[in-house]
BAKENU-647399 format. One record per residue (C-alpha): residue number from 1; residue in three letters; x, y, z. Coordinates in steps of 0.02 Angstrom, whole numbers, padded with zeros to 5 digits. Each point is the difference from the previous one (the first is absolute). Layout:
<atoms>
+-----+------+--------+--------+--------+
: seq : type :      x :      y :      z :
+-----+------+--------+--------+--------+
: NUM :  ala :      X :      Y :      Z :
...
+-----+------+--------+--------+--------+
</atoms>
This chain:
<atoms>
+-----+------+--------+--------+--------+
: seq : type :      x :      y :      z :
+-----+------+--------+--------+--------+
:   1 :  met : -00846 :  02866 :  06286 :
:   2 :  asn :  00102 : -00159 : -00057 :
:   3 :  tyr :  00112 :  00090 : -00126 :
:   4 :  lys :  00098 : -00153 : -00038 :
:   5 :  ala : -00169 : -00089 : -00056 :
:   6 :  lys : -00052 :  00167 : -00095 :
:   7 :  tyr :  00163 :  00022 : -00084 :
:   8 :  ser :  00061 : -00176 : -00003 :
:   9 :  asn :  00123 :  00025 : -00150 :
:  10 :  leu :  00080 :  00153 :  00065 :
:  11 :  phe :  00037 : -00073 :  00178 :
:  12 :  lys :  00054 : -00181 : -00069 :
:  13 :  glu :  00181 : -00030 :  00038 :
:  14 :  gly :  00103 :  00016 : -00159 :
:  15 :  lys :  00168 : -00082 : -00042 :
:  16 :  ile :  00141 :  00071 : -00101 :
:  17 :  arg :  00151 : -00122 : -00013 :
:  18 :  lys :  00001 : -00075 :  00168 :
:  19 :  gln : -00050 :  00153 :  00103 :
:  20 :  thr : -00181 :  00009 :  00068 :
:  21 :  ile : -00090 :  00173 : -00020 :
:  22 :  lys : -00133 :  00020 :  00120 :
:  23 :  asn : -00118 :  00093 : -00121 :
:  24 :  arg : -00011 :  00045 : -00187 :
:  25 :  ile :  00015 :  00182 :  00022 :
:  26 :  val :  00159 :  00086 : -00060 :
:  27 :  val :  00071 :  00177 :  00018 :
:  28 :  thr :  00059 :  00019 : -00165 :
:  29 :  pro :  00145 :  00122 : -00050 :
:  30 :  val : -00025 :  00190 : -00028 :
:  31 :  gly :  00140 :  00136 : -00028 :
:  32 :  leu :  00004 :  00079 :  00177 :
:  33 :  thr :  00165 :  00084 : -00012 :
:  34 :  tyr :  00007 : -00029 :  00196 :
:  35 :  ala :  00184 : -00066 :  00003 :
:  36 :  asp :  00134 :  00086 :  00091 :
:  37 :  ser :  00122 :  00085 : -00122 :
:  38 :  asn :  00129 : -00134 :  00011 :
:  39 :  gly : -00131 : -00125 : -00059 :
:  40 :  gln : -00038 : -00081 :  00162 :
:  41 :  ala : -00169 : -00052 :  00068 :
:  42 :  gly : -00015 :  00147 :  00138 :
:  43 :  leu : -00121 :  00023 :  00136 :
:  44 :  arg : -00124 :  00092 : -00102 :
:  45 :  leu : -00015 : -00142 : -00134 :
:  46 :  ile : -00002 : -00130 :  00143 :
:  47 :  arg : -00134 :  00078 :  00101 :
:  48 :  tyr : -00105 :  00018 : -00166 :
:  49 :  leu :  00016 : -00185 : -00037 :
:  50 :  glu : -00005 : -00065 :  00171 :
:  51 :  glu : -00179 :  00086 :  00006 :
:  52 :  arg : -00054 : -00105 : -00150 :
:  53 :  ala :  00064 : -00150 :  00073 :
:  54 :  lys : -00097 :  00039 :  00164 :
:  55 :  gly : -00147 :  00022 : -00109 :
:  56 :  gly : -00007 : -00168 : -00040 :
:  57 :  ala :  00071 : -00033 : -00172 :
:  58 :  gly :  00091 : -00170 : -00042 :
:  59 :  ile :  00133 :  00066 : -00109 :
:  60 :  val :  00083 :  00162 :  00015 :
:  61 :  met :  00100 :  00069 : -00148 :
:  62 :  pro :  00100 :  00178 : -00002 :
:  63 :  gly :  00019 :  00089 : -00155 :
:  64 :  ile :  00126 : -00030 : -00118 :
:  65 :  val :  00179 : -00043 :  00063 :
:  66 :  leu :  00145 :  00050 : -00113 :
:  67 :  val :  00131 : -00125 : -00030 :
:  68 :  asp :  00153 :  00113 : -00061 :
:  69 :  ser : -00021 :  00191 :  00040 :
:  70 :  lys :  00171 :  00035 : -00109 :
:  71 :  thr : -00104 : -00035 : -00164 :
:  72 :  gly : -00184 :  00011 :  00039 :
:  73 :  lys : -00055 :  00125 :  00135 :
:  74 :  ile : -00158 :  00092 : -00030 :
:  75 :  asn : -00004 :  00114 :  00156 :
:  76 :  ala :  00088 :  00040 :  00174 :
:  77 :  asn : -00121 : -00091 :  00113 :
:  78 :  glu : -00003 : -00169 : -00086 :
:  79 :  leu :  00010 : -00162 :  00075 :
:  80 :  cys :  00174 : -00088 : -00032 :
:  81 :  leu :  00059 : -00170 :  00046 :
:  82 :  glu :  00185 : -00005 : -00039 :
:  83 :  asn :  00099 :  00007 :  00144 :
:  84 :  gln : -00002 : -00070 :  00198 :
:  85 :  ala : -00060 :  00165 :  00075 :
:  86 :  gln : -00143 : -00008 : -00125 :
:  87 :  ser : -00034 : -00189 :  00042 :
:  88 :  met : -00005 :  00050 :  00193 :
:  89 :  ser : -00129 :  00124 : -00027 :
:  90 :  phe : -00116 : -00131 : -00103 :
:  91 :  ala :  00038 : -00123 :  00164 :
:  92 :  his : -00087 :  00141 :  00109 :
:  93 :  leu : -00141 :  00000 : -00134 :
:  94 :  ala : -00008 : -00189 :  00001 :
:  95 :  arg : -00028 : -00010 :  00190 :
:  96 :  ala : -00139 :  00146 : -00008 :
:  97 :  ile : -00096 : -00102 : -00129 :
:  98 :  his :  00021 : -00175 :  00080 :
:  99 :  lys : -00074 :  00065 :  00175 :
: 100 :  tyr : -00167 : -00008 : -00090 :
: 101 :  asp :  00039 : -00182 : -00077 :
: 102 :  ala : -00002 :  00082 : -00180 :
: 103 :  lys :  00130 : -00035 : -00124 :
: 104 :  leu :  00121 :  00134 : -00082 :
: 105 :  phe :  00040 : -00012 : -00184 :
: 106 :  leu :  00121 :  00127 : -00095 :
: 107 :  gln : -00020 :  00054 : -00170 :
: 108 :  leu :  00164 :  00008 : -00081 :
: 109 :  tyr :  00031 :  00103 : -00151 :
: 110 :  his :  00103 :  00110 : -00113 :
: 111 :  pro : -00090 :  00152 : -00095 :
: 112 :  gly :  00110 : -00011 : -00156 :
: 113 :  lys : -00050 :  00143 : -00111 :
: 114 :  cys : -00138 :  00061 :  00115 :
: 115 :  thr :  00149 :  00100 :  00086 :
: 116 :  val :  00101 :  00147 : -00076 :
: 117 :  ser :  00180 :  00027 : -00002 :
: 118 :  gly : -00017 :  00137 :  00125 :
: 119 :  asn : -00010 : -00127 :  00127 :
: 120 :  leu :  00129 : -00094 : -00052 :
: 121 :  asn :  00147 :  00111 : -00002 :
: 122 :  gly : -00017 :  00043 : -00181 :
: 123 :  glu :  00008 : -00185 : -00050 :
: 124 :  lys : -00132 : -00066 : -00130 :
: 125 :  pro : -00148 : -00107 :  00086 :
: 126 :  trp :  00013 : -00181 : -00062 :
: 127 :  ser : -00134 : -00091 : -00108 :
: 128 :  ala : -00015 : -00151 : -00104 :
: 129 :  ser :  00038 :  00103 : -00153 :
: 130 :  glu :  00032 :  00187 : -00051 :
: 131 :  val : -00175 :  00087 :  00035 :
: 132 :  pro : -00060 :  00159 :  00070 :
: 133 :  thr :  00018 :  00036 :  00188 :
: 134 :  ala : -00124 :  00089 :  00111 :
: 135 :  asp :  00079 :  00165 : -00058 :
: 136 :  gly : -00007 : -00033 : -00177 :
: 137 :  lys :  00193 : -00044 : -00015 :
: 138 :  arg :  00066 : -00173 : -00042 :
: 139 :  thr :  00039 : -00144 :  00104 :
: 140 :  lys :  00157 : -00126 : -00003 :
: 141 :  ala : -00045 : -00162 : -00076 :
: 142 :  met :  00067 : -00125 :  00115 :
: 143 :  ser :  00150 : -00115 : -00033 :
: 144 :  lys :  00014 : -00163 :  00048 :
: 145 :  lys :  00125 :  00042 :  00144 :
: 146 :  asp : -00144 :  00127 :  00048 :
: 147 :  ile : -00129 : -00139 :  00015 :
: 148 :  glu :  00118 : -00119 :  00099 :
: 149 :  tyr :  00022 :  00149 :  00116 :
: 150 :  leu : -00174 :  00041 :  00026 :
: 151 :  ile : -00039 : -00187 :  00030 :
: 152 :  glu :  00122 : -00004 :  00143 :
: 153 :  lys : -00068 :  00156 :  00073 :
: 154 :  phe : -00180 : -00083 :  00003 :
: 155 :  val :  00091 : -00158 :  00085 :
: 156 :  gln :  00091 :  00113 :  00130 :
: 157 :  ser : -00172 :  00099 :  00048 :
: 158 :  ala : -00093 : -00172 :  00016 :
: 159 :  lys :  00138 : -00065 :  00111 :
: 160 :  leu : -00012 :  00153 :  00108 :
: 161 :  ala : -00167 : -00009 :  00021 :
: 162 :  glu : -00006 : -00185 :  00057 :
: 163 :  thr :  00151 :  00047 :  00129 :
: 164 :  ala : -00119 :  00134 :  00065 :
: 165 :  gly : -00137 : -00124 :  00027 :
: 166 :  val : -00116 :  00055 : -00146 :
: 167 :  asp : -00117 : -00132 : -00054 :
: 168 :  gly :  00018 :  00021 : -00181 :
: 169 :  val :  00038 :  00110 : -00155 :
: 170 :  glu : -00083 :  00040 : -00152 :
: 171 :  ile :  00082 :  00037 : -00176 :
: 172 :  his : -00071 :  00146 : -00061 :
: 173 :  ala : -00021 : -00037 : -00189 :
: 174 :  ala : -00153 :  00126 : -00028 :
: 175 :  his : -00066 :  00173 : -00023 :
: 176 :  gly :  00151 :  00041 : -00133 :
: 177 :  tyr :  00142 : -00015 :  00125 :
: 178 :  leu :  00162 : -00077 : -00066 :
: 179 :  leu : -00043 : -00172 :  00008 :
: 180 :  asn : -00168 :  00040 : -00092 :
: 181 :  gln :  00116 :  00095 : -00121 :
: 182 :  phe :  00078 : -00171 : -00062 :
: 183 :  leu : -00181 : -00094 : -00010 :
: 184 :  ser : -00078 :  00142 : -00093 :
: 185 :  pro :  00033 :  00009 : -00196 :
: 186 :  leu : -00039 :  00180 :  00030 :
: 187 :  tyr :  00170 :  00028 :  00074 :
: 188 :  asn :  00092 : -00161 : -00045 :
: 189 :  his :  00079 :  00007 : -00169 :
: 190 :  arg :  00148 : -00110 :  00036 :
: 191 :  ser :  00063 : -00131 : -00114 :
: 192 :  asp :  00087 : -00113 :  00118 :
: 193 :  glu : -00047 : -00132 :  00119 :
: 194 :  tyr : -00095 :  00128 :  00101 :
: 195 :  gly : -00110 :  00070 : -00147 :
: 196 :  gly : -00124 : -00062 : -00120 :
: 197 :  ser : -00108 : -00146 :  00044 :
: 198 :  ile : -00105 : -00017 :  00171 :
: 199 :  glu :  00131 : -00112 :  00058 :
: 200 :  asn :  00136 :  00103 : -00041 :
: 201 :  arg : -00067 :  00158 :  00079 :
: 202 :  ala : -00048 : -00105 :  00156 :
: 203 :  arg :  00179 : -00060 :  00024 :
: 204 :  ile :  00061 :  00142 :  00118 :
: 205 :  val : -00147 : -00033 :  00118 :
: 206 :  val :  00034 : -00195 : -00003 :
: 207 :  glu :  00168 :  00035 :  00034 :
: 208 :  ile : -00029 :  00107 :  00142 :
: 209 :  tyr : -00121 : -00117 :  00085 :
: 210 :  glu :  00113 : -00139 : -00035 :
: 211 :  ala :  00152 :  00080 :  00087 :
: 212 :  ile : -00099 :  00059 :  00151 :
: 213 :  arg : -00076 : -00172 :  00021 :
: 214 :  lys :  00173 : -00075 :  00014 :
: 215 :  val :  00059 :  00119 :  00143 :
: 216 :  val : -00162 :  00015 :  00113 :
: 217 :  ser : -00074 : -00131 :  00109 :
: 218 :  lys : -00129 : -00126 : -00059 :
: 219 :  asp : -00133 :  00075 :  00108 :
: 220 :  phe :  00037 :  00184 : -00060 :
: 221 :  val : -00135 :  00067 : -00126 :
: 222 :  val :  00042 :  00060 : -00173 :
: 223 :  gly : -00139 :  00065 : -00100 :
: 224 :  ile : -00022 :  00118 : -00157 :
: 225 :  arg : -00105 :  00162 : -00038 :
: 226 :  ile : -00063 : -00004 : -00185 :
: 227 :  ser : -00090 :  00124 : -00110 :
: 228 :  val : -00112 : -00135 : -00089 :
: 229 :  asp : -00063 :  00121 : -00135 :
: 230 :  glu :  00106 :  00163 : -00027 :
: 231 :  phe : -00142 :  00080 : -00086 :
: 232 :  val :  00110 :  00093 : -00120 :
: 233 :  glu :  00017 : -00010 : -00196 :
: 234 :  gly :  00151 : -00097 : -00030 :
: 235 :  gly :  00007 : -00076 :  00164 :
: 236 :  asn : -00054 : -00172 :  00091 :
: 237 :  thr : -00175 : -00053 : -00015 :
: 238 :  leu : -00084 : -00108 :  00108 :
: 239 :  glu :  00045 : -00151 : -00105 :
: 240 :  asp :  00191 :  00056 :  00023 :
: 241 :  gly : -00024 :  00020 :  00185 :
: 242 :  leu : -00075 : -00178 :  00011 :
: 243 :  ala :  00143 : -00068 : -00091 :
: 244 :  phe :  00127 :  00078 :  00128 :
: 245 :  ala : -00112 : -00051 :  00148 :
: 246 :  lys :  00024 : -00189 : -00061 :
: 247 :  ile :  00183 :  00029 : -00013 :
: 248 :  trp :  00011 :  00061 :  00183 :
: 249 :  asp : -00110 : -00140 :  00050 :
: 250 :  glu :  00102 : -00123 : -00074 :
: 251 :  met :  00152 :  00066 :  00072 :
: 252 :  gly : -00062 : -00017 :  00164 :
: 253 :  val : -00047 :  00165 :  00072 :
: 254 :  asp : -00094 :  00000 :  00172 :
: 255 :  tyr : -00137 :  00128 : -00050 :
: 256 :  met : -00046 :  00120 : -00136 :
: 257 :  asn : -00067 :  00181 :  00044 :
: 258 :  val : -00105 :  00035 : -00143 :
: 259 :  asn : -00037 :  00189 : -00062 :
: 260 :  cys :  00014 :  00080 : -00179 :
: 261 :  gly :  00071 :  00157 : -00087 :
: 262 :  leu :  00160 :  00094 : -00017 :
: 263 :  gln :  00051 :  00174 :  00040 :
: 264 :  glu : -00079 :  00063 : -00156 :
: 265 :  ser : -00161 : -00083 :  00045 :
: 266 :  ser : -00002 :  00019 :  00192 :
: 267 :  gln : -00183 :  00050 : -00013 :
: 268 :  phe : -00025 : -00185 :  00011 :
: 269 :  asn :  00106 : -00040 :  00147 :
: 270 :  arg : -00022 :  00161 :  00093 :
: 271 :  glu : -00187 :  00004 : -00064 :
: 272 :  pro : -00105 :  00147 :  00079 :
: 273 :  pro : -00116 : -00052 :  00144 :
: 274 :  cys : -00147 :  00020 : -00119 :
: 275 :  tyr :  00037 : -00164 : -00085 :
: 276 :  pro : -00116 : -00144 :  00050 :
: 277 :  gln :  00058 : -00139 :  00112 :
: 278 :  gly :  00070 : -00132 : -00103 :
: 279 :  trp :  00005 :  00084 : -00166 :
: 280 :  lys :  00157 : -00104 : -00036 :
: 281 :  lys : -00033 : -00164 :  00075 :
: 282 :  his :  00010 : -00090 : -00155 :
: 283 :  leu :  00185 :  00022 : -00009 :
: 284 :  ser :  00042 : -00085 :  00163 :
: 285 :  lys : -00142 : -00127 : -00021 :
: 286 :  ser :  00081 : -00050 : -00175 :
: 287 :  val :  00176 : -00013 :  00094 :
: 288 :  lys : -00063 : -00104 :  00139 :
: 289 :  glu : -00086 : -00120 : -00123 :
: 290 :  ala :  00166 : -00011 : -00099 :
: 291 :  val :  00118 : -00037 :  00151 :
: 292 :  ser :  00016 : -00109 :  00150 :
: 293 :  cys :  00084 :  00126 :  00122 :
: 294 :  pro : -00106 :  00115 :  00121 :
: 295 :  ile : -00062 :  00172 : -00072 :
: 296 :  ile :  00003 :  00162 :  00077 :
: 297 :  ala : -00114 :  00132 : -00087 :
: 298 :  val : -00042 :  00183 :  00026 :
: 299 :  asn : -00176 :  00037 : -00072 :
: 300 :  thr : -00050 :  00172 :  00056 :
: 301 :  ile : -00081 : -00093 :  00151 :
: 302 :  lys : -00096 :  00113 :  00122 :
: 303 :  lys : -00110 : -00115 :  00099 :
: 304 :  pro :  00035 : -00169 :  00091 :
: 305 :  asp : -00146 : -00094 : -00080 :
: 306 :  phe :  00067 :  00050 : -00164 :
: 307 :  ala :  00169 : -00055 :  00047 :
: 308 :  asp : -00070 : -00173 :  00064 :
: 309 :  ser : -00089 : -00032 : -00166 :
: 310 :  leu :  00165 :  00022 : -00105 :
: 311 :  ile :  00065 : -00142 :  00095 :
: 312 :  gly : -00159 : -00106 : -00010 :
: 313 :  glu : -00007 :  00023 : -00193 :
: 314 :  gly :  00183 : -00047 : -00018 :
: 315 :  val :  00053 :  00163 : -00054 :
: 316 :  cys :  00144 :  00001 :  00129 :
: 317 :  asp :  00060 : -00095 :  00160 :
: 318 :  phe :  00050 :  00158 :  00085 :
: 319 :  ala : -00092 :  00175 : -00021 :
: 320 :  gly :  00124 :  00145 :  00001 :
: 321 :  leu : -00052 :  00170 :  00060 :
: 322 :  ser :  00121 :  00149 : -00012 :
: 323 :  arg : -00112 :  00156 :  00004 :
: 324 :  gly : -00124 : -00094 :  00118 :
: 325 :  his :  00145 : -00019 :  00125 :
: 326 :  leu :  00057 :  00176 : -00028 :
: 327 :  ala : -00175 :  00064 :  00044 :
: 328 :  asp : -00032 : -00107 :  00151 :
: 329 :  pro :  00144 : -00108 :  00068 :
: 330 :  tyr : -00149 : -00095 :  00118 :
: 331 :  trp : -00090 : -00064 : -00171 :
: 332 :  thr :  00019 : -00179 :  00063 :
: 333 :  lys : -00021 :  00031 :  00185 :
: 334 :  lys : -00169 :  00093 : -00039 :
: 335 :  ile : -00060 : -00158 : -00082 :
: 336 :  thr :  00036 : -00107 :  00151 :
: 337 :  gln : -00084 :  00118 :  00112 :
: 338 :  gly : -00165 :  00007 : -00106 :
: 339 :  lys :  00043 :  00188 : -00047 :
: 340 :  glu :  00004 : -00020 : -00191 :
: 341 :  asp : -00106 :  00145 : -00020 :
: 342 :  gln :  00135 :  00113 :  00082 :
: 343 :  ile :  00141 : -00049 : -00118 :
: 344 :  arg :  00068 :  00156 : -00094 :
: 345 :  ile :  00000 : -00003 : -00181 :
+-----+------+--------+--------+--------+
</atoms>
């Protein structure tokens, strides 16, 4: 079988910034909690992700990587990137991924209100405004000094990632985590330059992106993950999400990883397997039509012909599979071997 002819969209080389991606298949992040207790990417995680690179994907992305354990830790086995020891562990991971001509992108995040004070030595979790935390208590509304501190922590993690040989980072501004708490009117009730209008609510993400771009090399990729529709009354709608996407595009982001929903509407970003393939493809297609940068999107993909069709239809540039790669690390390789009927879903 000539798989490159049958799946010509999936196996066409891609481009993000100046980096060539060997195909359009992405291992998108899931919360594995495979990190060592010191936040490092240990052997268990490296072996898991290396198997997905060996399986043929063009881009491999671990689960969320914390930029500041002092103010945002959720659990003991959470990836962090704050120091040289953690950076060295990611260097081992990068070498494992690069053996198979795949790229490694890290998703940088801070949970904000999605953690609890018990994980923070009794300190209140941070958020854009004083809102309920995961355990029903209250957050600390971040001061401008806190915002400056957070921006520097994102910058520090991005610099450590590049030093480790990682190919790029993704600013996680989706799914109700801290940066999304600034974007969403559901959580952001500020009256300063970080609240109110869409432009003001976008400000912290713009400042993080611009600060990272100043300290990394010209070839280093900096993308962003967005919840283009929050599916919660009082939250951002698709119209709002597209307005943010245009801001990210104008600021020069290298790609957007499109999904939807908050923690309160997680049934739309962690949807049950019974949901049909592509049920939310209108979201990523709307973003792709509105911007010029490449789009990675997850669309409940189960089968390769459907993934190929999404790219062909202009829904996205890269097909992201999270649970597909959980079920079968050789999802891509089985296509190249003519064994699509053996892919586990």
